N, C-alpha and C positions, 0 to 999 in steps of 0.2 A: 421468463427464463429462470431456471433454477441454478443457483450457484452452489457448488460443492467444494469445500476446502477441508482437507483432512488435517487436523491438528492433534499433536500429542497432548497428554494431560498437563505436562509441565508448561507448554506454551499457552494452553488455554487458561491455566491458572494465572499466568503473568498478564495475559490480555484482560482478564476479569479484574485484576488488581489495578492495572492502568486505567481501565474504563471507569472504575469507581472514582478515581481522582480527576478524570477528565469530564465527568458527568455525561458520558456517552455510553451507548450500548456497545457490546463487543462487536456486533455486526457493523455498526457505524464506524467503529475504530478500524476494523479491517478494511472497510470500503475506503476510508480516508488514506490508509497506508498504501493500498493498491493504486489509488489515483495519484498519490504523490510519487510513487515508484514509476508509474507510466510517464508522468510529466518529466521527471528527471531523465528517464531514458530518451525521451524525445529531444530534450535539450542537449544531452550528450551526443546524440546522433547528428543533430544539426551542427554542433560545434566541429564534428569530425568531417563534415562535408568540405570539399574544396570550394574555392571562390566560384569556379565555373558551375558547379552543381547547385550552389545557392542561387 
């Protein structure tokens, strides 16, 4: 599966800078960020469920 993410030059530069400090590739940094976002969304969605829905 091919993953396409469009980034502007400013964001890409920031990601390259952060990835240098984290010793990760830009791709790995983006993947970690997406995974963290999805996990947080799932947690928030679960917290918003009623007791009956849980």
